N, C-alpha and C positions, 0 to 999 in steps of 0.2 A: 531428686532424679538427677542423673549425670548427663542425659542426652537433652539438648536445648533446641528449640526451633524457633523462626521468627514468629513475631507476632500474628503476620497477616499470613503464615503457612496454612495450606489447605490439609495439611497432615492430620488425621485423626488422633495422632498419639498425645499431642498435648490434651486433648480433651478427654481420653482415656486416663493419663495419669492424673488430671484433676479430679477425676470420678475415684480413683484409689484414694485421694487425699481426703475426701469429702464423706467417703462410704456410703455415697448414694449410687444408684444403678441408672446408668444412661443407656438410651437404646443406640446401637450402631448397625448400620447395614452389614450383611456380609461381606461385601469387598472391603469395607473398612477394616472389619475384623481380621481378614487375609492379610492387609496392611500392617497392621498392629503386630499380629503374632508373627509374620515373617520378620519383621524388624526386630523383634525381640530375639528371635532365632539367630539371625545374623550379627547380633551384638553380643550373643552369648549369655544372654540374661534368660536363661531358661525357665526360671521360677514365673518371671512376670509373662513369658510368652504361655506358661500353662494356666496362670491366672486368666488371661486374656481369652484363651481356648475355652475353659470351663464355663465363663459368661457366653462366650459365641455359641457353644453348643446348645445352651439353654434357649437362646434367643433363635437360633437357626439349627434345629436339632436333624434336620437331613440336607444339610448342604453339602456336596461331594467335595468341593475344595477345601471347606473347612475340617471335614473328617479325614482328607488326606493330610493336612497339617497336623491332625492327632495322631494318625497312624505314624507320621515322621518323627513326631516326640516320642512314641513309643519305641520305635525302632533305635532312636538315641538313647532311651533308657534301657535297652536291651530286652524288652519284652516282644521278642520277635512273634512269638505264637498269637498274642492279643492282637498284633499289626496284622498278622496274616488273616485272623478272623475279621477285623475290621475292612480291610482291602476286598475281602469277598462281598461284604455289604456294599461297599462304594461300587464294585464292579456291576451291581444289580441296578444302582442309580444311573452310572455313567460307563458303560462297558467299554469305550473306546478312549477313555482317558489317558493320556501318554504317562501321567504321574503314577498311575497303577503299576503299570510296567516296570517303572524307574525303581520304584519302592520296593516290589518283589524282587527285582535283580540286586537290590542293594541288601536285601536279606541273605539271598544267596551268596554274594560276594563276601559278607561279614563271615558265613560259615564255610568259607574257601571252596565253595561250590560255583567256581567261575565259568565252567562251561555251561550251566544251566542258565547262570545269569546272562552269558552272551546269547543264548538260545532266545531268552526272553527279550531282551533288548532289539535283536533282529526282528522279530515278530512286532514290536512295538513300531518301527520304521514306517509300517503302512497307515498308522493312526497319528503319528507324531506331527505336531505343529512345529515345534522346535527340533528340527533334525540335528543341528549341531550339538544339541545336550546329548542325544543318542550316540553320535558319533564318536564324542569326546569319552562317555563311559565305555563305550566298545573299546576304544583305543586303550583306556585304563586296564581293563578287563584282560585284553591281549598282552598288555605289557607284563601283568602279573603273572601270566603263563608263559612268558618269555617268547611269545609268537610275535616277534617284531615286524615281520612281514604285513601281517594282518593290522598290528597296532598303527603302523605307519600310514597305511592306505587310510584308515579312519581320521588320523590327525590332519592328513593332507585334506580331506574333504573339510575339515572344520576350518583350517587356514585360508582355504579360498573363499569361504563365506565371511571369515573376519580376519584379515592379514595383522590386525593389531593385537590379537591375542597372544600374548608372550608366551604364557604357559604352555598353550598348545604348540606354539613354534619349539619350545624348550624339549617338549615331550617328543616332538617329531625328530629334532636334531638328535636326541637321546638314541632314539631308534636307528638312525641313519649311521650314526657313529657306531653303534653296537654291530651292526652290518657292513661296517667299513664302506659305505656308500657315500664316500665324501663328494665326489662330483654332483651326485643328486642333491646332497645337502646345499651345495653351492647354487645349484639350479633354483631351488625352493627359495633360497634367500634372495637371489637375483629376481625372482617374482615379485617378492614384497619390495624391493628397492624400486622395480619399474613403476609402482605405484607410489612410493614414496621415497625418492632418491635420497633424502636427508636423514633417513632412518638409522639412527646410530647404534642401535641395537643389532640390526641387520647386518650393518657393516662390521661391528665387533665380531658376530658370531662367524661371518664369511672368513674373516680374517683368521680366526681359530682353524676353520676347515682346511685353508691353504697350509696352514702349519702342519696339520694331519697329513697333507701331501708333500711335505717337505719344500713347497713353494714359497721359500722365505720372503722372497722381493715383492710377491702379489701379498702376502699376507701384511707386509709393512705398509704397502699401499693402502689397504682395506683399513687398517688402525688410523692411518693417517686421514681418511675420509670420515672414519667415525669421530675423530677429534675435530675436523672441519664443521661436522653435523652438530657437535656438542663439545664446546671447548673445555667443559669442566668434568668431561666423561673420565673418571679416574682410572677405571678398568682398561679403556683403550690405552691411556698412558703406560700402565703396567705391562699389558700385552706387548706394546711397542717396544719397550725396555728390553723385555724378554729376548725378541727377535733379533734387536740391535746386538745384544749379547751374544747371539749365536753367529752373527755375521762378524764378530770381532770388532764392533764398534763400540767400545766399553764406555768412553767418554760421553757419546750421546746417549746411550742406556742409562748412565748416571743422570744425565739432565731430566731424562722423562721421569725416572723413579723419584726424583727430587719434586718435579711438578705435581705428581700424584700426592706426594706429602703435604705440599702447599696448600693443594684444593681441598683436602678433607683431613680428618685427624690421621696423624701419622701413622703408618703402617708398619709393624714388625716386619712383614715380608719384603717391603720396599727397602727398609733400612739393611735387612740380610742380603738382597740382592747388590745394592750399592757396595755393601763390605766386599762381596765375591768381586764384582768389577775392579776394586781398588787392589784387592790382592792380585788379580790377574795383571793389573798395571805395574806392580811392584810397589804400591803405595802401601807398605804394611802397616805404619801409624794408623793412617786413616781407616785401613781395613778393620783393624781391631777395635777403633772406635765405634765403627758401625756396627760390628758384631755385637757389642756390648748395648748399644741403643737398641738393637733388634730383641735382645734378652730382657733389657728393661720394660720395653712396650709391651711385650707378651713372654711372661716367664714360663708360660706353658709350651711354648714353640720349641719341640725337640729339633728341628732343623738349625734354629738359632743358636741353641746351646751346643750343639755338635759342630758348628761351624767355628764357634769360639774356642771349643777344647780342641779340636783338630788344628786350629791355627797354632796354639803353643806346641802340640805335638810336632808339627812341621818346623816350629822355630826351636825344638829340641830343649824346651823349659817344661821339662816332665812333672816337676813339682807343681807349677801353676794349672798346667793340663788336668792334674790330678785333682787339685783344688777346687776348680770348676765343675769336675765330674761330680765331686762328693756334693756340691751345691745343686746340680741338676737331679741327682737322685733323691734328694730330700723333696724335691716337688713330685717326682715321678718314680718311684722306685722300680716300677714294672717295666720300664723302657728298655728293650733289648740293647739299643744302641749305647746307651749309658753305662750299662752292665757290662757290656763287651769292651769298652774302653777302659773302664775301672779295672777289669780284670788284667788287660794288658798293660796298663801303667803300673799297678801294683807289682806285676810280675817284673817289669822293667827296672824298678826301684829294689827288687829284691825281698818284697814283702810276700813272701810265697804262701804263708797261711791265709792271709786274706785273699790273695790271688786265687787261691784254689776255690774258696768259697764263691768268689765273684765269678769264676768260671762256671761252677755248678748252677749258679742263680741264673746264668746267661743261657745254658743248655736247657734248665727247667723253664725257661720263659719262650722257648721254641727257637731258638738260634742253634741249627745243627750243621753250621759251617765245620767242614775238616779243619781249617785253622785251629778253631776253638776246642775241638776234642784233642788235638796234637798239643796244644799250649797247655791245656789241662793235664794232660798227662806229663808234660814237661815239669810243670809245678810240683806234681806228684814224685818225680825223679828227685828233685832237689830236697823235698821233704823226706825222701826214703820210704814212701808209702807204696810199696810194693803190691801188697794184696789189692789195695783199692785201686792202684793203676790197672791191674788186671783185669778188674771187674768192670771198671770204667772203658779200658779198651775193647772188652767185648761187647759192650754196649755200642760203641763208636762203629764197630765191624757190621752192625746191623744196618747202618745207613751206608757204610762206605766198605763193603766185604773186598774189595780188590786194592784197598790202600796199604802198599807194603809200610810206609811210615809206621802205620798202626800195629802191624805184624812185629817189625823190629823191637818196639816199644814192649810189647807183650813178651816176647821171646827173652829179652834182656832182663825183664822183670822175674820171669820163672827162674832164670838163673841165679838172681839175688837171694831168692829165697830156696835155693838148692833143689828145685822141681825139674830136674835135667831133662827128663823124658818129654814133659809138656813143651819145654823150651825147644827141644830137638826137632819136636814135630812143626813147629812154626819155621825152624831154621832151614829144614829140609824142604819145606815147600818154597820158601824165599829163594834157596839155591835152584831148585828146579826151574823156577820162573826167571831165574838169572837176575834176580835182583841184590843190588849191594847197598849197604848203608851209607847215608850222606855224611859229610866230614862233621856235622854237627852232633850226630848220633855216636860217632867214635868218640867223642869227649865224654858222653854220658856212659857208653859200653866200650871201653877200649879193647876189649878181649875179641870183638866182631873183625879186628884186623886180621887175626890169625885164623879165625872161624871161616872168613869169607876171603882168606888169602890175598889181603889188601897190603900192598907194599908200602 
């Protein structure tokens, strides 16, 4: 067995495990069986929990708490109807047991009947010994329904009872942030700090709330207090670094990111931020080193790859930018950011056939920016693919019906295949709306000069 206990432990579990080894049958009282079964449920050893339950119900066939554990396992197995029948039996034995309401609510929740689950949980409050459990469950049900007002009220009640319950705190903060009630979030966190001024988690979260309000100096102080409370709190160093970046204090930001990497395993994100800081400071060699470290630390990080690719784009080293784009695409071919850059770089290098495919991929992946449609059409101009350009142009107009850049290209393409009536339809509309082609378009369609009377 993987779970070990001290020799003098009062836990019934070693005795139960000894019984399994010897194939003998020992007697346990009902409370011991509850302890054993709950232990195995919490440990994820469901088969052992079921073995203990089977023996428990033989020795204590009508004990309500053991039957509740049985119904819990039935719900876990998806046997909801059997669980409902068993809960009816348990209700006759112990009609005001809080757990009956909880398990029935769980079944409703599993079946997406959240309003019914809430109704049951509210009813159970009059019988509940553990109100915090019910408040927490109510909060979760309201969150599923996106009723964040009611969710926050229940989580607040839980937090009053147990200010150290961080999961409840995070749920409450999620609700308050969704409602944009940042001042109330700060008030809640201050109430926690009044009871424990050295609660680093609360200081960290209060700093994030100040950031939501653009109160950067107060956020910085909060992260400092988080570090004072726990000087190995890597998250606080990261957040402090981000604020220092916003304040233009890039050398101090670098220092904090470096501390976070020294305290814990190096972080791809910290390397990335250090790279951006060095880039802002004009330290291009160091920036490049850290962008590469960021990619090496986490090859799946899209932000890191894009920072590296963009570094070479801004340096006008298009070949290297394309090389790293291809490397990134090998890891994630579905990235819109990689495909977009791949298309633009291929086009810049004159690889129009490949660029055209890359633009199509970018659009198919959901990037419908006007720039992408325009550049896709431009590659088709270079390839003399007039019919396809017209088709793509009409697709683009579904997203940008008023974009004259699209209409000029469609009109020019119709002229190239001698469909002059269709071309004239677009040209007359452009003239009516007093649109003139850009200089870049005149290189593709020089006849527009005379058509639009451009000197």
